[in-house]
C-alpha positions as CSV (number, residue, x, y, z in Angstrom):
1,X,75.0,95.5,102.4
2,X,71.8,96.0,103.9
3,X,72.8,97.9,107.2
4,X,75.0,99.9,105.2
5,X,72.1,101.0,102.2
6,X,69.6,101.7,105.2
7,X,72.3,103.7,106.8
8,X,73.2,105.8,103.7
9,X,69.7,106.1,103.1
10,X,68.7,107.8,106.2
11,X,71.6,110.8,105.5
12,X,71.7,113.7,104.2
13,X,74.6,115.6,103.0
14,X,73.8,118.5,104.9
15,X,73.7,116.3,108.1
16,X,77.2,115.0,107.4
17,X,80.7,116.2,108.2
18,X,82.9,117.4,105.6
19,X,86.8,116.2,106.0
20,X,89.3,115.5,103.4
21,X,92.3,113.4,104.1
22,X,94.8,116.0,103.8
23,X,92.7,117.6,106.3
24,X,92.2,114.9,108.8
25,X,95.3,112.2,108.4
26,X,98.4,115.1,109.7
27,X,96.0,115.8,113.2
28,X,95.0,112.2,113.8
29,X,95.1,111.7,117.7
30,X,93.2,108.2,117.9
31,X,90.4,109.6,120.1
32,X,87.7,108.9,117.6
33,X,87.5,105.6,116.2
34,X,84.9,106.6,113.3
35,X,84.6,109.1,110.8
36,X,82.3,110.4,108.0
37,X,83.7,111.6,105.0
38,X,81.8,113.3,102.4
39,X,84.1,115.6,100.1
40,X,87.4,113.8,100.4
41,X,90.0,114.9,98.0
42,X,92.7,111.9,96.8
43,X,94.2,114.0,93.9
44,X,95.6,117.9,93.8
45,X,94.5,117.6,90.1
46,X,90.6,116.6,90.7
47,X,87.7,118.5,92.8
48,X,86.7,116.2,95.6
49,X,85.4,112.8,94.8
50,X,81.3,112.2,94.4
51,X,81.1,109.8,97.5
52,X,80.4,109.1,101.2
53,X,82.1,107.0,103.4
54,X,82.0,105.7,106.9
55,X,85.4,104.8,108.5
56,X,85.8,102.4,111.5
57,X,89.5,101.7,112.5
58,X,89.5,100.7,116.0
59,X,86.6,98.3,117.0
60,X,88.2,98.3,120.6
61,X,87.7,101.7,121.1
62,X,84.9,102.5,123.4
63,X,84.4,106.0,121.7
64,X,82.9,104.9,118.5
65,X,80.1,106.7,117.3
66,X,78.1,104.1,116.1
67,X,74.6,105.4,114.2
68,X,71.7,105.2,116.1
69,X,69.3,105.1,113.3
70,X,70.3,101.5,112.6
71,X,70.4,99.3,115.5
72,X,72.2,96.3,114.2
73,X,74.6,98.5,112.5
74,X,77.3,98.0,115.1
75,X,77.2,94.0,115.3
76,X,77.2,93.8,111.5
77,X,80.3,95.9,110.9
78,X,82.1,94.8,113.6
79,X,81.9,91.3,112.6
80,X,82.7,92.4,109.2
81,X,85.9,93.9,110.4
82,X,87.0,90.7,112.4
83,X,86.1,88.3,109.4
84,X,88.1,90.6,107.0
85,X,91.0,90.8,109.2
86,X,91.2,87.1,109.7
87,X,91.1,87.0,105.6
88,X,93.7,89.5,105.5
89,X,96.1,87.7,107.5
90,X,95.8,85.2,105.3
91,X,96.9,87.0,102.3
92,X,99.9,88.0,104.4
93,X,101.0,84.6,104.5
94,X,100.3,83.8,100.6
95,X,102.4,86.9,99.7
96,X,105.3,85.5,102.0
97,X,105.0,82.3,100.3
98,X,104.6,83.5,96.9
99,X,107.6,85.5,97.5
100,X,109.8,82.8,98.9
101,X,110.1,84.3,102.1
102,X,111.3,81.6,104.4
103,X,109.2,82.6,107.3
104,X,105.9,82.3,105.8
105,X,104.3,84.2,108.9
106,X,106.8,86.8,108.4
107,X,104.5,89.7,108.2
108,X,102.3,88.4,111.3
109,X,104.5,90.4,114.2
110,X,103.6,93.7,112.4
111,X,100.2,93.4,112.5
112,X,99.5,92.5,116.1
113,X,97.4,95.7,117.3
114,X,94.7,95.3,114.4
115,X,91.6,97.2,116.2
116,X,93.6,99.1,118.5
117,X,97.1,100.8,118.0
118,X,96.9,100.2,114.6
119,X,95.3,102.0,111.4
120,X,93.6,99.3,109.7
121,X,89.8,100.6,108.6
122,X,87.0,99.3,107.4
123,X,85.4,101.7,105.0
124,X,81.5,101.5,103.9
125,X,81.4,103.6,100.4
126,X,78.3,105.1,99.0
127,X,78.4,106.6,95.5
128,X,75.1,108.5,94.9
129,X,73.3,108.6,91.7
130,X,74.6,111.5,89.8
131,X,71.6,112.6,87.6
132,X,70.8,116.1,87.7
133,X,74.0,116.9,89.9
134,X,76.2,119.6,88.8
135,X,79.6,118.0,87.9
136,X,82.3,119.6,87.8
137,X,85.2,119.3,85.4
138,X,87.6,116.6,85.8
139,X,85.5,115.4,88.8
140,X,85.1,111.4,89.6
141,X,83.3,109.4,91.9
142,X,86.8,108.7,93.1
143,X,89.9,109.9,91.9
144,X,93.2,108.1,91.1
145,X,95.2,107.0,93.8
146,X,96.8,104.1,95.4
147,X,96.3,102.6,98.6
148,X,98.9,103.2,101.7
149,X,98.3,100.4,103.8
150,X,99.5,96.6,103.4
151,X,96.9,95.0,101.5
152,X,93.2,96.1,100.7
153,X,90.2,93.6,100.6
154,X,87.6,95.0,98.2
155,X,84.1,94.1,97.8
156,X,82.0,95.9,95.2
157,X,78.2,95.8,94.0
158,X,77.7,95.0,90.1
159,X,77.2,98.8,89.3
160,X,81.0,99.0,88.0
161,X,83.1,102.0,87.4
162,X,86.3,100.7,89.1
163,X,89.5,100.9,86.8
164,X,92.8,99.6,87.9
165,X,96.3,101.1,86.0
166,X,98.3,98.7,84.0
167,X,102.3,98.5,84.6
168,X,102.0,100.1,81.1
169,X,100.2,103.1,82.6
170,X,96.7,102.1,81.1
171,X,93.3,102.1,83.0
172,X,91.3,99.0,82.5
173,X,87.9,98.1,84.0
174,X,87.8,95.8,87.2
175,X,84.5,94.2,86.4
176,X,82.8,93.1,89.2
177,X,82.8,89.3,89.7
178,X,80.4,87.5,91.7
179,X,81.5,86.1,94.7
180,X,85.0,87.5,94.4
181,X,87.1,89.8,96.4
182,X,89.5,92.1,95.0
183,X,92.8,92.7,96.2
184,X,94.9,95.8,96.0
185,X,98.3,96.0,97.3
186,X,99.6,99.0,99.5
187,X,102.6,101.1,99.1
188,X,104.0,99.6,102.5
189,X,103.5,96.2,101.0
190,X,105.4,97.3,98.0
191,X,108.2,98.6,99.9
192,X,108.3,95.7,102.2
193,X,108.9,93.5,98.7
194,X,111.1,95.6,97.4
195,X,108.8,96.7,94.6
196,X,108.5,93.0,93.6
197,X,104.5,93.6,93.5
198,X,103.2,97.0,93.0
199,X,100.4,99.2,94.6
200,X,98.3,99.7,91.3
201,X,96.7,103.0,91.0
202,X,92.9,102.8,90.6
203,X,89.9,105.2,90.5
204,X,86.0,104.9,89.9
205,X,84.8,106.9,86.9
206,X,81.7,108.6,86.5
207,X,79.0,106.6,84.3
208,X,78.3,108.1,81.0
209,X,74.8,106.3,80.1
210,X,71.6,107.7,81.7
211,X,70.7,104.4,83.3
212,X,74.0,104.0,85.3
213,X,74.0,108.0,86.2
214,X,70.6,106.9,88.0
215,X,72.2,104.2,90.1
216,X,73.8,104.3,93.2
217,X,77.0,102.3,94.0
218,X,77.9,100.8,97.1
219,X,81.3,99.2,98.3
220,X,83.1,97.6,101.2
221,X,87.1,98.1,101.5
222,X,88.9,96.8,104.6
223,X,92.6,98.5,104.5
224,X,95.1,96.2,106.3
225,X,97.6,98.1,108.1
226,X,100.9,97.7,109.9
227,X,101.0,98.4,113.8
228,X,101.4,102.4,114.5
229,X,104.9,101.5,116.0
230,X,106.0,98.9,113.0
231,X,109.2,100.1,110.7
232,X,108.9,98.8,107.5
233,X,111.7,98.0,105.2
234,X,112.4,95.7,102.2
235,X,113.0,92.3,102.7
236,X,115.4,91.6,100.5
237,X,117.5,94.8,100.8
238,X,119.4,95.3,104.4
239,X,120.3,98.5,103.3
240,X,116.7,100.0,102.7
241,X,115.8,102.7,104.9
242,X,112.7,102.3,107.1
243,X,109.4,104.0,107.3
244,X,107.4,104.4,110.1
245,X,103.5,102.7,109.6
246,X,102.0,105.7,111.4
247,X,104.0,108.1,110.1
248,X,103.3,107.1,106.6
249,X,99.8,108.2,106.8
250,X,100.8,112.0,107.0
251,X,100.9,114.0,103.6
252,X,103.6,116.2,102.5
């Protein structure tokens, strides 16, 4: 995460754009392939998250605003994007095999345009230390939410704080394991599989002890999303009503 660390270390809140998901998603026109979030709201019940992120959605887009402060950033991020796309495709095949779908490559045709007409996103996340920060009531590093994509690949450092909700509605720690990738199922995959696999809610809590509060947290997430034109319906229910993948990004 060296390039990521270098990039965020050279930034300050006052120099960053501030967006929330609800402000941004409804007006997406795909003329910008990268975006910085510093004030994202994932829950109506909580203040904005205490995190920063840099998103890359279309590596084939000429208009990406690559940071000039870190010359190697473009090469590193595009390489990671392509490798994680390849790994995520393998996950699609494993899901099909695990659910006994006859065609092991069933999901492939719905993910043909990753990097162009597709909202798959590589997100670099930075959680600043919270020592001396004014923490609002109910505020978290990342509020509870579920991902809306097909699958998410998450790489986290050893700081911790990520929690995942079980089927019993209880949050448990997703303790970082060296050399492991955490896989999240997205809401569209849940629909595709007729709720056989679930898009679990998750969050990043604030540390309670002073040593952890002084630590910065970093992670990478790759969200594999279906193509913009894809219509998603349950593999197991012919009467299921399709949902357009792009329209699923728009919040009511």
